[in-house]
N, C-alpha and C positions, 0 to 999 in steps of 0.2 A: 734527613728522613730516609729510612730504608725502604726499598721497594720489595722486600722479602717478608714472608711470614715470620713471626718471632718464635718459631718452634725450636730453635736451637739457642742454647746459651753459649754464644760465641766468645772466644778470647778476643781481646782488643788489639790483635795484630794479625797479619797475614803471612803465611809461609809461601814464599815465592820461588824457592829453588832448593834442590836437594841432591846430594850424591852420597851413596852408601847410607850411613846413619847420621850424616851431618846435614841439617837443613838451615835455611837462612830466611829471616823475615824481611819485610819491606824496608826496614831501617838498616839492614846489613848485619844485625845481630845473629850469631850462629848458636844452634842448639844441638845437643846430642839427642836424637829421636829414639826414645824407648817406648814409642806407641805403635810404630809401623802403620800409621793410619788406621788404628784399631785392628791390628793383626792382619793387615792387607798386604803391605809391601814387604813380604817375608824374605825377599832376596835383597832388600835395600832399594833406595831410590836410584834411578838412573842405571839400572842393571843392564850391562851392555848386550847380553845375549837376547834379552826380551826386547830391547830397543831395536836390535838388528832384525829380529823376526817380525816385529810390527812394521818396520820400514819396508822390508821386502814384500810383505803381504799388502801393505797400503799401495805400493806401486803396481800391484796386479789387480786386486779387487777388494773392495771394502765389505760389500754386503750383497747377498742374494737370499731370497726367502727359503724357508724349509720345504719348498716344492721340488727341490732337486737333491741329488746325492751330495754328500759332503765328506770327502776323504779326510779332511782335517778333524771333523767331529768323530769319525771312526777311529782315527789315530789317538785322539785324546781319551776317548772312552776306553779303548783297549789299554792305554797306559794307566788309567785309573783302576781298571779292573784287575790288572796284573794277572796272576795265576787263577783268580777266582772267576766264576761264571756269572758276571754281572753285565748288564747293558745300561746305557746312560741316556739321560734327557738333559739338554742344556738350556739354561735360562740366563737371567741377568743379575740375580742376587740370591742371598740366603733365604730371605722370606719367600721368594718365588719357588726355590727348591723345596722348602718345607711345605708350601701349598701343594706342589705337585705330589709330594710324598703322601700327604693326607688324602688327596683325591684318589691316588692309586690304591692306597690301603683300603679305603671304603669301597671302591669299585671292584677290586679283586676279591675281597672277602664277602662282599654283600652285607657287611655289618656296619654299624654306625659308631659305637662308642670308641673314643680314643683316650688313652691315659697318658698324662704328662705329669710334671712334678712341680711342687711349689718352688718359687724363686728361679724357675727356668726362664730362658729367653729364646724365642724362636722366630721373632720378626714382628712386623707391625701391620701387615695386611690382615684381613679379617680372620682367616683360618689360623695363620701363624700367631697373630695377636691373641686369639682365644687359647691356643696351645700354650702360650706363655703364662706361667703360673704366678703372675704378679698383679695384684689388684690395681696398683698405680698405673699400669699399662692399659688396663681395661677401662679405667674411669672415664666416663663421659661418652663411651662408644657402645653402650648396651642398646639393644640386645646382641649378645655374642652368638657365635655359631653353636648350635646345640650339641649335646652329647660329648662334651669334654669333661674329664674327671681328673682331679689333681691329687697325687699321692705325696707323701713326705719322702724327700730324697734320702737314700741310704737307710730306709725304714722297711723292714721285712713284712710287717703287718700290712703296709700299704699294698704290697705285691699281692698278698693273699686276699685282701679285701676287695680290691678294685679290678683285678684281672680275672676274667672268667671266659666261658665258651662264647659269650656274646661280644667280647671285645674285638674290635677290628685291628687295633694296633697300639703299641706303646712307643712314644717318642721321648728320647732321653739324650741329655748331654753327658759325656763321660767326665767332663769338668764343666761345672756351671760357671761360665765366664762372667756375664753381667751380674749373676747372683752373688759373686764374691770369691771366685776362684775356689770353689768347693769341689774336691775330687771324689768321684765315686769309689766306694770300697769294692775291690775286685770280687770278693765273695758275694756281695750284694748284686753286682752286675751278673755274675754267673747264675745266681738264683733267679734274677729277672729274666734272663734268656731262657732258662729251663721252664719257667712258668709260662712264657709266651709259647714255647714249643708245645707244652702240654695242653694249652687252651686253644691252639690254632690262631693265636694273635701274631701279627707281624711285629718284629722288633726293628724299630727305626732309630738310627743313631744320628743326631744332629752334630756333624763335624764342621759346621760353618767356621767356628773359631779354632777348634782343636785340630782340624785337618791341615793338610799341606805342610807337614813338617813341624808345626808349632810345638808339639809335645815331645819331639825327639824321634818320631817315626812318621812315615808319610801320613798315616791315619792313627788316631789315638786308639781305635778299637784293636789294632794289632798288638797293643800292650796289655789287653784285657782278656785275651784268649777267647774272643767271641767272633762270630760271623753274622753281622746283621742282615736282615732281609733287605733293608733299604738303608742307605746313608746319604747324607746331603753335604754339599760343599759350596763354598763361595770364597769370600775374602781373599786368601792367599793364592787362590787358583790362577788368577790373572796378574798378580803382582801390581795391582792398581787399575787394571783394565776390568770393567764390570763384567763378571761372569759367574754363574752359579751352575751347579750340577746336582742331579738326583741320580744315584746309582742304585739299581735294584736287581735282584736275582732274575736270571733269564726266565724262570718259571712264571714271573709276574707279567711278562711282556704282553700276554694275551689281553690283559685288561686295558692296555693303552694302545688300541688300534687307531687307524686313521680317523681324525675328527674328534677324538676323545679329549685331547689336551694339546695346547700349542702356545706359541709365542712368536711375535714378529722378529724381534732382535736376538732371541736366544740362539747361541751357537754360531753367531756371525763370524765372518772370516778373521777379523782382527782379534776378537776375543779368543778364538781357537788357536791362532798363531801364538798369542801370548801364553796361553795355557800349555801348549806343547813345549815352548821354550822353558817354562817353569818346571815342568815335569822332567825334562832332559837334565836340567841343572840339579834337581833334587835326587835324581837317580844316579848321579855320577859317583864313582867309588870314593868312599871316605867322607861324603857330604855329611851324613848324620853322625859320624864319629866326632866331627868338629862341633856340630850343634850340641851334642851331649857333653863334650868337654867344657864348652862355654856355660852350659847349664850348671854343671858341677861347680865351676868357679864362682858363678853368681850365688848359688845357694850357700856355698862355703863362706863367701864374703859376707852375705847378709846375716847368717847365723852367728857370725863373729861380732856383730854390732851389739853393743851393750846400751840399751835405751829402754827406759820405762814406758816409752810410747808404743813399743811393739808388743802385741799380744800373741801373734802367730805368723809363721812364714810357711807358705804352702804353694803347691802347684806341680807342674810336670814339664820337663823340657825347658823351653823359653816362654812359658806361660806361668807367671809368678805373681803371687799376691802377698802383700805385707799387711796383715790386719793390725790396724792402729787402735788406740783406745777410744776414739770417738770420731764422728763425722767432722767436728770442728778441728781436731788435730789433723785429720786427713787434708782438709782444705788448706790449713796453714802450711803443712809440709809440702804439698804439691805446688803451692804458690811460691814458696821459697826455692824449691828445686827448679822451677821454671825460671825464676829470676836469675839463678846461678847457671842456667843453660842446659837443664835436663828436662825433657818433656816426658811426662808419665800420664797415667790414666787412673780413673776411679772405677771400682767395682763394688757392688753391694752398697752398704751404707758407710763403711769405714775402712775399705781395703784399697791400698795403693797398688795399682796393677802395672806390671812391667811386661811389655811385649816387644823386646828389641827384635830387629831383623835377625834372621837365622845366620846371616853372614857377619854378625857382630864379631869384632876382633878381641883378642885378649886384652889389648891396651884400652879399648873402649869399655870393656867390662870393668877394668880397674878404675877408669875415670868415673864411671857411673857409681861404683861402690864407694869411692872416696867422697863424692858429693852427697850420697845418701847417708853415709856415716856422719859426715860433718853436720848435716841438718838434723838428723835424729838424735845425735848425742849432745847437741847443743840446745 
């Protein structure tokens, strides 16, 4: 009898060890991990530089509250901002980052309505859950937070109909991850950004899954020629250490003065040490060149597979979705891949989601492709 709530449909085995993209369960069976802990361990398991940074920080100090200056928080925020004039707020998860973004948008603008999109996913706390445009996520938790409105993704009429001078903000994913690896059309995102500017609404980009290198650049918005007012991060930011971040333009800082928002554990020393090491690794010369080479190899290999089970292959960088013919086919394919030693994920109703670590090797790409081809073609 379990002493845990049954809110997770758990696999009947436990992963107990991992190095790079290879993980081992309690029986000693090894798997090639193409989940990265749902896009979290972006540098792979047991990444030496992150481990070293954590060990060094753990030997000095684990935690102090946000009552004192934090040079580590300053360094990580500056690294995330880059050349842009953003300031940061650190928390523990993507849902918390999105909650902070929603609160900041409403407080800064003095307006209430927030526009998101059908099939989006922004988290499971009340504000983030309400922002999520999926009835199945809302079921049983009503009443939800008021004044959220849901447009149709990649639909121009939704922009014109839902966003006006009373809108506080628009929250959007550039790739809907949980929704099925649906990529935003660049022209649509451009129109969305222009509409937000014209109406005085803040443009908020949820980069929880797409950020930290997942799409082949540090942030996905860098490939869409937009500059959001706010963007949110988590997952890969700490390579497995819980950490989230909300980055907002400096002009918004006046709305988040002392006492307006906070967190006990957000921005703690261990999380910031991990995040700093992750940023250092990803900003090394040539890092994203290798990521994009592996992406090209994966897409080329997948499109070469001839199977009547495949309806579409889509995504960006190392965030890839293979749309199969049905949910039943997806369940069968993922189960057989798991049996053969490849861990994958589901997205939407019938999409096989691949999220390998950004450090995946050419040999590991070939190994994964061979297994996927074997299963799909047979």
